C-alpha beads as a LAMMPS data file, in Angstrom:
LAMMPS data file: protein, C-alpha beads

252 atoms
251 bonds

1 atom types
1 bond types

-500.0 500.0 xlo xhi
-500.0 500.0 ylo yhi
-500.0 500.0 zlo zhi

Masses

1 110.0

Atoms # bond

1 1 1 230.025 123.415 -256.338
2 1 1 231.391 122.534 -252.643
3 1 1 234.833 123.606 -252.636
4 1 1 236.044 119.925 -250.948
5 1 1 234.917 118.238 -254.198
6 1 1 236.585 120.787 -256.945
7 1 1 239.880 120.416 -255.105
8 1 1 239.567 116.938 -255.275
9 1 1 238.398 117.758 -259.483
10 1 1 241.597 120.110 -259.514
11 1 1 243.815 117.309 -257.791
12 1 1 242.374 114.648 -260.255
13 1 1 242.709 116.920 -263.261
14 1 1 246.563 117.477 -262.380
15 1 1 247.189 114.175 -261.525
16 1 1 246.272 113.050 -264.886
17 1 1 248.613 115.716 -266.567
18 1 1 251.300 114.496 -264.350
19 1 1 250.980 111.026 -265.549
20 1 1 250.165 112.072 -269.438
21 1 1 252.512 115.091 -270.263
22 1 1 255.418 114.848 -266.871
23 1 1 256.180 118.104 -265.269
24 1 1 257.204 120.673 -267.598
25 1 1 254.963 120.669 -269.536
26 1 1 252.078 120.773 -266.845
27 1 1 250.808 124.014 -266.678
28 1 1 247.699 125.832 -264.178
29 1 1 246.327 126.691 -267.682
30 1 1 245.794 122.975 -268.642
31 1 1 244.763 121.377 -265.178
32 1 1 241.889 124.482 -265.121
33 1 1 240.131 123.468 -268.096
34 1 1 240.660 119.139 -267.671
35 1 1 238.782 120.138 -264.324
36 1 1 236.069 122.382 -265.917
37 1 1 236.724 125.843 -263.408
38 1 1 238.266 129.296 -264.129
39 1 1 242.203 129.591 -263.790
40 1 1 241.420 132.065 -261.327
41 1 1 239.348 129.070 -259.428
42 1 1 243.200 126.773 -259.253
43 1 1 245.493 129.741 -257.328
44 1 1 242.316 129.631 -254.734
45 1 1 243.103 126.269 -253.710
46 1 1 246.844 125.883 -254.742
47 1 1 249.218 129.101 -254.135
48 1 1 251.506 127.789 -257.051
49 1 1 252.107 124.981 -259.377
50 1 1 254.350 123.240 -257.972
51 1 1 252.021 123.102 -254.348
52 1 1 248.827 121.492 -256.664
53 1 1 251.952 118.190 -257.867
54 1 1 252.855 117.991 -254.289
55 1 1 249.113 117.568 -253.579
56 1 1 249.007 114.645 -256.261
57 1 1 251.730 113.096 -254.906
58 1 1 250.605 113.747 -250.813
59 1 1 247.501 112.403 -252.464
60 1 1 248.956 109.084 -254.041
61 1 1 251.243 108.060 -251.416
62 1 1 248.910 108.927 -248.463
63 1 1 246.149 106.167 -250.679
64 1 1 249.013 104.034 -250.116
65 1 1 250.219 104.185 -246.531
66 1 1 246.090 103.654 -246.107
67 1 1 246.120 100.677 -247.551
68 1 1 249.429 99.563 -245.675
69 1 1 247.318 100.139 -242.227
70 1 1 244.320 98.006 -243.556
71 1 1 246.587 95.104 -244.239
72 1 1 248.104 95.760 -241.587
73 1 1 244.952 95.905 -239.188
74 1 1 243.733 92.557 -240.740
75 1 1 247.454 90.626 -240.010
76 1 1 249.725 91.123 -237.957
77 1 1 252.472 89.398 -240.085
78 1 1 252.057 92.190 -242.958
79 1 1 253.866 94.840 -239.944
80 1 1 257.199 92.241 -241.204
81 1 1 259.712 94.322 -243.232
82 1 1 259.399 91.741 -246.271
83 1 1 256.102 92.112 -245.973
84 1 1 254.651 95.844 -246.027
85 1 1 257.331 96.116 -248.892
86 1 1 255.855 93.856 -250.888
87 1 1 252.299 95.529 -250.124
88 1 1 254.091 98.813 -250.885
89 1 1 256.029 97.709 -254.361
90 1 1 252.363 96.392 -255.529
91 1 1 250.511 99.833 -254.061
92 1 1 253.728 101.492 -256.431
93 1 1 252.753 99.374 -259.404
94 1 1 248.646 99.999 -258.953
95 1 1 249.233 103.723 -258.733
96 1 1 249.996 105.442 -261.834
97 1 1 251.636 109.217 -260.125
98 1 1 253.828 107.033 -258.115
99 1 1 255.211 105.214 -260.640
100 1 1 255.424 108.020 -263.246
101 1 1 257.588 109.129 -260.290
102 1 1 260.042 106.612 -260.983
103 1 1 259.432 105.107 -264.098
104 1 1 257.505 107.335 -266.865
105 1 1 259.096 110.364 -266.402
106 1 1 262.715 111.368 -264.611
107 1 1 261.718 114.735 -265.346
108 1 1 258.890 114.333 -262.472
109 1 1 260.835 112.607 -260.077
110 1 1 263.534 115.158 -260.074
111 1 1 261.815 118.126 -260.186
112 1 1 259.481 116.938 -257.181
113 1 1 262.032 115.746 -255.242
114 1 1 263.662 119.101 -255.342
115 1 1 260.635 121.180 -254.670
116 1 1 260.010 118.245 -251.957
117 1 1 263.790 119.330 -250.195
118 1 1 262.271 122.695 -249.728
119 1 1 258.462 122.509 -249.065
120 1 1 258.429 118.749 -246.566
121 1 1 261.370 118.844 -244.591
122 1 1 259.281 118.487 -241.864
123 1 1 257.169 115.615 -243.430
124 1 1 260.130 114.083 -245.060
125 1 1 262.281 114.147 -241.497
126 1 1 258.665 112.664 -239.345
127 1 1 258.401 109.780 -242.086
128 1 1 262.390 109.252 -241.844
129 1 1 261.797 108.661 -237.675
130 1 1 258.534 106.714 -238.197
131 1 1 260.691 104.455 -239.969
132 1 1 263.058 103.936 -237.506
133 1 1 261.010 103.955 -235.158
134 1 1 259.336 101.313 -236.525
135 1 1 262.662 98.742 -236.561
136 1 1 263.094 99.796 -232.884
137 1 1 259.935 98.118 -231.990
138 1 1 260.321 95.230 -234.271
139 1 1 263.762 95.071 -232.297
140 1 1 262.389 94.541 -229.183
141 1 1 259.650 91.677 -230.410
142 1 1 262.595 90.268 -231.773
143 1 1 261.580 90.166 -234.954
144 1 1 264.175 91.819 -236.729
145 1 1 268.299 91.121 -236.884
146 1 1 269.933 93.105 -234.286
147 1 1 272.946 92.253 -235.660
148 1 1 273.831 95.582 -237.347
149 1 1 272.875 99.236 -236.842
150 1 1 269.178 100.467 -237.219
151 1 1 269.750 103.023 -239.382
152 1 1 271.113 100.297 -241.437
153 1 1 268.448 98.322 -241.614
154 1 1 266.705 101.942 -242.759
155 1 1 269.135 102.649 -245.654
156 1 1 269.225 98.479 -246.999
157 1 1 264.782 99.658 -246.826
158 1 1 264.863 102.429 -248.739
159 1 1 268.250 101.978 -250.793
160 1 1 266.148 98.265 -252.061
161 1 1 262.712 100.188 -252.813
162 1 1 264.875 102.659 -254.748
163 1 1 266.276 100.389 -256.854
164 1 1 263.536 98.204 -257.317
165 1 1 260.944 100.940 -258.469
166 1 1 263.809 102.008 -260.454
167 1 1 263.885 98.849 -261.925
168 1 1 260.382 98.803 -263.001
169 1 1 261.527 101.539 -266.040
170 1 1 265.551 100.708 -266.572
171 1 1 265.011 96.255 -266.210
172 1 1 261.879 95.934 -267.520
173 1 1 262.999 93.622 -270.824
174 1 1 264.782 91.708 -267.790
175 1 1 262.144 91.620 -265.161
176 1 1 259.827 88.596 -263.819
177 1 1 256.277 88.454 -265.822
178 1 1 253.903 89.488 -263.663
179 1 1 253.761 92.009 -260.947
180 1 1 253.565 89.261 -258.169
181 1 1 256.454 87.820 -258.669
182 1 1 258.965 90.967 -258.997
183 1 1 257.052 91.465 -255.646
184 1 1 258.312 88.782 -254.418
185 1 1 261.103 88.985 -255.549
186 1 1 261.574 91.944 -252.889
187 1 1 260.055 90.253 -250.551
188 1 1 262.398 87.411 -250.268
189 1 1 265.522 90.287 -250.672
190 1 1 264.059 92.473 -247.518
191 1 1 263.522 89.259 -245.719
192 1 1 267.441 87.544 -245.954
193 1 1 268.516 91.248 -245.154
194 1 1 266.671 92.667 -242.510
195 1 1 264.078 89.912 -240.888
196 1 1 263.848 87.162 -238.760
197 1 1 263.377 83.723 -240.286
198 1 1 259.347 84.072 -238.403
199 1 1 257.664 82.795 -241.296
200 1 1 254.594 80.857 -240.308
201 1 1 253.478 81.084 -236.618
202 1 1 253.607 78.270 -234.235
203 1 1 256.335 77.469 -230.888
204 1 1 258.847 78.931 -232.304
205 1 1 259.859 81.430 -229.646
206 1 1 261.132 84.565 -230.603
207 1 1 262.541 87.925 -228.042
208 1 1 265.127 89.776 -226.570
209 1 1 265.874 88.977 -222.842
210 1 1 263.419 91.054 -220.665
211 1 1 264.024 93.595 -218.292
212 1 1 265.670 90.932 -215.522
213 1 1 267.826 88.943 -217.943
214 1 1 265.641 86.268 -218.462
215 1 1 264.108 85.302 -221.528
216 1 1 261.310 85.869 -222.326
217 1 1 259.231 82.640 -224.632
218 1 1 256.760 83.831 -226.512
219 1 1 255.170 82.548 -229.798
220 1 1 256.280 84.329 -233.455
221 1 1 252.159 85.204 -233.242
222 1 1 252.316 86.673 -229.725
223 1 1 255.642 89.069 -230.803
224 1 1 253.512 90.247 -234.235
225 1 1 250.595 91.077 -232.085
226 1 1 252.670 92.183 -229.307
227 1 1 254.819 95.124 -231.870
228 1 1 251.213 95.655 -234.156
229 1 1 250.227 97.385 -230.785
230 1 1 252.569 99.591 -230.779
231 1 1 253.101 100.273 -235.211
232 1 1 249.677 101.270 -235.972
233 1 1 249.826 104.247 -233.892
234 1 1 253.418 104.875 -235.794
235 1 1 251.724 104.458 -238.969
236 1 1 248.844 106.797 -237.814
237 1 1 250.440 109.250 -236.989
238 1 1 251.963 109.149 -240.257
239 1 1 248.875 109.702 -242.305
240 1 1 247.871 112.144 -240.005
241 1 1 250.738 114.213 -240.480
242 1 1 250.836 113.427 -244.485
243 1 1 247.244 114.866 -244.272
244 1 1 247.390 117.940 -242.217
245 1 1 250.650 118.949 -244.699
246 1 1 248.637 118.280 -247.784
247 1 1 246.006 121.332 -246.055
248 1 1 249.118 123.285 -245.986
249 1 1 249.515 123.008 -249.258
250 1 1 245.830 124.346 -249.526
251 1 1 245.445 128.654 -249.687
252 1 1 243.099 129.471 -246.419

Bonds

1 1 1 2
2 1 2 3
3 1 3 4
4 1 4 5
5 1 5 6
6 1 6 7
7 1 7 8
8 1 8 9
9 1 9 10
10 1 10 11
11 1 11 12
12 1 12 13
13 1 13 14
14 1 14 15
15 1 15 16
16 1 16 17
17 1 17 18
18 1 18 19
19 1 19 20
20 1 20 21
21 1 21 22
22 1 22 23
23 1 23 24
24 1 24 25
25 1 25 26
26 1 26 27
27 1 27 28
28 1 28 29
29 1 29 30
30 1 30 31
31 1 31 32
32 1 32 33
33 1 33 34
34 1 34 35
35 1 35 36
36 1 36 37
37 1 37 38
38 1 38 39
39 1 39 40
40 1 40 41
41 1 41 42
42 1 42 43
43 1 43 44
44 1 44 45
45 1 45 46
46 1 46 47
47 1 47 48
48 1 48 49
49 1 49 50
50 1 50 51
51 1 51 52
52 1 52 53
53 1 53 54
54 1 54 55
55 1 55 56
56 1 56 57
57 1 57 58
58 1 58 59
59 1 59 60
60 1 60 61
61 1 61 62
62 1 62 63
63 1 63 64
64 1 64 65
65 1 65 66
66 1 66 67
67 1 67 68
68 1 68 69
69 1 69 70
70 1 70 71
71 1 71 72
72 1 72 73
73 1 73 74
74 1 74 75
75 1 75 76
76 1 76 77
77 1 77 78
78 1 78 79
79 1 79 80
80 1 80 81
81 1 81 82
82 1 82 83
83 1 83 84
84 1 84 85
85 1 85 86
86 1 86 87
87 1 87 88
88 1 88 89
89 1 89 90
90 1 90 91
91 1 91 92
92 1 92 93
93 1 93 94
94 1 94 95
95 1 95 96
96 1 96 97
97 1 97 98
98 1 98 99
99 1 99 100
100 1 100 101
101 1 101 102
102 1 102 103
103 1 103 104
104 1 104 105
105 1 105 106
106 1 106 107
107 1 107 108
108 1 108 109
109 1 109 110
110 1 110 111
111 1 111 112
112 1 112 113
113 1 113 114
114 1 114 115
115 1 115 116
116 1 116 117
117 1 117 118
118 1 118 119
119 1 119 120
120 1 120 121
121 1 121 122
122 1 122 123
123 1 123 124
124 1 124 125
125 1 125 126
126 1 126 127
127 1 127 128
128 1 128 129
129 1 129 130
130 1 130 131
131 1 131 132
132 1 132 133
133 1 133 134
134 1 134 135
135 1 135 136
136 1 136 137
137 1 137 138
138 1 138 139
139 1 139 140
140 1 140 141
141 1 141 142
142 1 142 143
143 1 143 144
144 1 144 145
145 1 145 146
146 1 146 147
147 1 147 148
148 1 148 149
149 1 149 150
150 1 150 151
151 1 151 152
152 1 152 153
153 1 153 154
154 1 154 155
155 1 155 156
156 1 156 157
157 1 157 158
158 1 158 159
159 1 159 160
160 1 160 161
161 1 161 162
162 1 162 163
163 1 163 164
164 1 164 165
165 1 165 166
166 1 166 167
167 1 167 168
168 1 168 169
169 1 169 170
170 1 170 171
171 1 171 172
172 1 172 173
173 1 173 174
174 1 174 175
175 1 175 176
176 1 176 177
177 1 177 178
178 1 178 179
179 1 179 180
180 1 180 181
181 1 181 182
182 1 182 183
183 1 183 184
184 1 184 185
185 1 185 186
186 1 186 187
187 1 187 188
188 1 188 189
189 1 189 190
190 1 190 191
191 1 191 192
192 1 192 193
193 1 193 194
194 1 194 195
195 1 195 196
196 1 196 197
197 1 197 198
198 1 198 199
199 1 199 200
200 1 200 201
201 1 201 202
202 1 202 203
203 1 203 204
204 1 204 205
205 1 205 206
206 1 206 207
207 1 207 208
208 1 208 209
209 1 209 210
210 1 210 211
211 1 211 212
212 1 212 213
213 1 213 214
214 1 214 215
215 1 215 216
216 1 216 217
217 1 217 218
218 1 218 219
219 1 219 220
220 1 220 221
221 1 221 222
222 1 222 223
223 1 223 224
224 1 224 225
225 1 225 226
226 1 226 227
227 1 227 228
228 1 228 229
229 1 229 230
230 1 230 231
231 1 231 232
232 1 232 233
233 1 233 234
234 1 234 235
235 1 235 236
236 1 236 237
237 1 237 238
238 1 238 239
239 1 239 240
240 1 240 241
241 1 241 242
242 1 242 243
243 1 243 244
244 1 244 245
245 1 245 246
246 1 246 247
247 1 247 248
248 1 248 249
249 1 249 250
250 1 250 251
251 1 251 252
């Protein structure tokens, strides 16, 4: 069995057990048994259980980011915060590992957050920077509000996402029936707090004054396409940085 294929089998087994049992009950012995490899083979790939389970979470987040990039490449409207967060929310609901972090076992979220703060501090700081630069690009193109501080906008996005994710477990009895309805409510919340009212393309003009002070008259479509040229490289960097972090968790 090739090393990469064997590593994928171990990751799959670890993810299944993490979702089914929670962080504490998962052992390297059980992961090895489910992956049909020896316990020592698991340690050939990952130094610790923490490193392995962090890789499971990173892989799930990478799939979501890859899907988001595909949506943005297909439609420039997907760079808007409300559209982006709607996509992330639906990805979250469809991904058992991500859902488990917030809904199935609070121990998973607590323990892995503690470990991530130590092991993934640089990655977390990098992603925070990406989000701030993303918002700065949208502000420059007139696509989000500029009457509040950019760091406040970042906080709105992160805290609102956390609230909607946690509500899947804490407010399940009150939740609308379908994921799409809940995703639409999430998007509407972000739209009212962060986005400029730019839904629909046409003659509407957006954008702050140019360097000369003269207004920059552009349609919404033009602004979205121009902003996407700057946004895509940011999230491509985030995707690559996450992939490097996964490789760093591996032995050798």
